[in-house]
C-alpha positions, 0 to 999 in steps of 0.5 A, a space after each residue: 682095452 681097459 673099458 672091458 674090465 671096467 664094465 665087467 667089474 661094474 656089472 658084476 658088482 651091480 648084479 650082486 647089489 641087486 641080488 642082495 637088495 632082493 633079500 632085504 625087501 618084503 615087497 614082492 613087486 619090488 623084488 621082481 623089479 630088482 631081479 629084472 635089473 639084476 638080469 640086465 647086469 648079468 646080461 651085460 656081464 656075459 656079453 662083455 666078459 666073453 667079448 674080452 675073452 675072445 679078444 684075448 685068446 682069438 681062437 676058434 673054440 673061444 669064438 664058438 664059446 663067445 657066440 654062445 655066451 653072447 646069445 645067452 647074455 643078449 637074451 638075459 639083457 633083453 628079457 631083463 630090460 623088458 621086465 624092468 620096464 614092465 615092473 617100473 610101470 607097475 610100481 608107478 601105478 601102485 604108487 599113484 593108487 596109494 597116494 
């Protein structure tokens, strides 16, 4: 299954990209927006990494660890998605008010 490693690598690279882009910006709203997008990438990474680990080992302990990290990844993914939507709307409002 080559799909899992590809998604894992892309998501961790995107997470690092968003974290580095936070340090480059001085706008606080843009920083929290980038942080929210980073959370989405982190959630995707956690979910796909632990699914991949469970499929590789297939033991009961890896199943329990995978379930725990799937829950954590799902929380990160959901929270990041909601924050991304919210801050994207805030950025649009601010852009519209400046224009």
